[in-house]
N, C-alpha and C positions, 0 to 999 in steps of 0.2 A: 337484269332488269325484268320485272314481271310483265307477262302478257295480259292485257286488259280485255280478254275475250272469253266468253263462257264456252264450255265443251260443245254446246248445241250450235253455237255460231262459228265454230272453228273452220268447218268446211267452206261456208260462204266467205269467211274472212281470208282463207287461203286464196280463193279465186279473186277476191277483190283487190288483193295486193298486186295482182297482175292486170286484171281487167278494169279496175275502178268499180264504181257502184252504179253504173249506167245500164243501158239496154242489153249489152253483151252479158253482163252478169245475170240479169233477169232471164235471158234466153237460156243460158246454161242451166240455171237452177230449175227452170220449167221442164227441160228435157231430161236432166240428170239431177234429180232432187237429193240424191245421196252420193257421197264420195265413192262408194263401191261401184255404183253405176257409171259414174264419170270415168273412173280408172279402167272399166271394162270396155269403154268405147275406143274406137281407133281415132287417131289424130285427124284423119280425114273426115270422120263423122263429126268430130268436135268443130272442125273448121267450117263445115257446112252450117252448123247451128249458129255460129257467130259471124259468118260471112267473110272468112279468111281462106283464100284458096291456096296460098303459098305455105306448105307445111314446114318450110325452113325459115319462116318469118320469126322475129324475136318473140312475139307473143306466143306463137305455136310451140316454139322450142321450150319456152318457159312452162307452158301448160303440160307438155310432154314429160317434164320433170318436176311436177307440181310440188312434191315434198321438199326436194333439194332447193328449188327456187324459193319456196316459202321460208325455209330455214335461213337462207341467205338474206332475204328481205326483211326478216324480223331480228336480225343481228344488228344492234345499234352501232353506228359508225360516228362516234364523237371525234371531231377534229377541228382544229383551229382555222383551217382553210375554208370552212363553211362561211366564214366572214370575210367581207372585202377589206376589212381593217382589223385583223385579229389583235393587234397591239394597241388599239384605240384607248386613250386615257380619258377623253371627254366623250360621253355617249349620250345621245338625246333620243328619247322615245317620244313619238308623236302619234296622236290619234284624233279622229274627227267623229262627230255625231251628226246625223242628217235624217233622222226619222220623220220629223215634222216639216222640214224645209230643206232647201238645197244645202244649207250649212247651219246647224243649230249651235255648234260649239267646236272650239279647238282646244285640246289639252296637251300638255307636254310635261315630261320629267327629264331633268338633266343630271346625269351622274358624273361628278368631277371631284378629284381629290378626296374620295371616300365620303363625299357629301352630296346630298340631293337638293336640287332647286326645282320648283314645280310651278306650273301656271295653268290657268283656266280662263279662256276667252269666250264669253257668250256672244253669239252673233245672231240669235233669234229672240226678238223682243217679246214673243209670246211666252218664253220660258222665264226670262228675268230681264232686268236692264241690260241692254246690249249695245255693242258697236255694230256697224254695218259689216257684213261678211268681208268685203274688200279691206276695210279698215282692220278687221281682225287678222286677216292674212298679212297685212303690212306690219302689224305688231309682232306676229310670229317671226317674220323675216328679220325684224330688228333684234329679237332675242337670239336668233341663230347667228346673226352678225356679231352680237356681243360675246357669245360663248364659243363660237367657232368649233362646233363639235367635230371630232375626228370621223364620226360615223353617226348617221341617224338610223333608228331601229323602229320597225313597224311590223304589223302582222297583216299580210295581204295588202302591203302598203301601197302598191300600185293603185289600188282603189282609192285610198285617201288622197294620193296625188291627183288623181282624176277629179275628185270632188273639189279639191282646192283650186286646181287650175281651171276648172270649168266656171267656178264662181268668180275667180280673179280675171278671167278672160285673157290669160297670158300664161306662158311657161314660168315655173319657178325652179330655176336650174339647181339651187342649192339643196332641193329635196331629193335630187336623183342620185345622191351618193348614200345609199342605204343598204342595211341588211334586212332581209325579209324573213322573219322567223317562220312563216308558213312554208316557204321554200326550204329553209334550213331543216325543219322537222321532216320534210319529205326526203331530202338528200341524206339525212342521217338515219333513215329508216324508223325513227321514233314515231312518226305518224302511222306507220304500218303497225307498230306494237300497240299503240293507244287505240287504233282503229278510227282515227280522225286527225285532220290537220287543223281543225278549228281551235282558235285560241282558248276558248273557255273549257273545251274538252281536255286539252293538253294541260292546262293549269290545274283543273280538277283532279285528273287522273295522276299526274306526275307529282304534284305538290300537295294533294289533299286539301285544297282550299275551296271553300264554297264561294262560287262566283255569283254576283248580282245579275239578275235577269233584266234585259234592256227595258221591257214594258213597265216593270216595277220601278226602275231608275227614273223613268219619265214622269212618275206620279209624285215625286218628292225631290225638291231641289238639293237637299243635302245628300241624299242617296245618288242623285244624278252626278253630282260633283265627284263623289267617291268612285262611282262606276267609271266615269270618264278617266279620272287619274290612274285608276288601276289598269285600265286598257292601255294607257301610255306607259305604265311602269312594268307590267308583266312581261312584254317582249324583251326588256333589258335583262331580266332574270332568265327568261327562257333561252335567250341568245347564249348567256354564260353556260347554262346547263348543256346545250347542244354542242358547244365547243369543247367542253371538258368532261362531261359526264358526272359532274359534281353538283349537288344541290347547294345553291348558295345560301348564306345566312341572310335571311330576308329582312330588309329594312325598307321603310317608306318615308316619304317627306312628312315631317311633323307639322308643316304649315304650307300654305300656298303663298309663294313669293310674288306672284303676278296674278291677281284676281281682277279681271276686267268685266264689269266696272266695279270700283270699290264699294258702291252701294250694296253689292251682292254679298259682302263679307259676312259670313255666318260661322258659328262655331261648328267645327267638324268632329263628330264623335265616331271615330273609327273603332271597330272592334280590333282586338289584338290579332294580327295575322303573323303566322310564322311558318317557316319551312320545316317539316319534321325531319329528324335525323334518319339516315338510311338504316 
């Protein structure tokens, strides 16, 4: 698997796989702007810079063996046990949008028996005809009850759960059996290789797909629907890739089975999207 980092960014990237991209990384790069200067420093000196006194701590041991640690952390570890339900037959991707209100829309894609079913629920009347956020969540729960997915998939999905439960003013237990592809990307080291755990960066880098920007999506209803559905669909494919290391044959729903409200039904003109062969 290719490393998506330039030669100039390699040294900061090595450090970031251990330190993250916060203040500790900034301090190291300020004091040791080159890898040569970093490696010439003692572990005690490095510890003083980042505020870690114990030279035997995990981070300090990793920094002491920077190259070996880095090579390990950029070696992908695809495996089925990244999923809580690796043999799931019915998989449901769920995503929410909430840029203009506490809940603008809910979108979902269900993969079952090699077929897709999709839905889009508007919950902000400023965007389109809409149901109330609570009613939208009730509709989502009915769909979950109808399809009974073996696993729900989302990206940073805990955030979506928080958005939905805050609006619903109650817990939604069926949402809590899920695979989070952000966590899967980190555990598999793929986020280290790409240089990001963000969904759009992963999709762009791994599958060479141009991803719609959120602000562009909000300017056009057709684009908004495509944007939302893709954000529900991409984690399903990313989950498969992280479990197997194989790029799936990309398919997408050809129609929206549940478009709430029906007055919003418009022709969707998707560009052909495909996953390139390795």
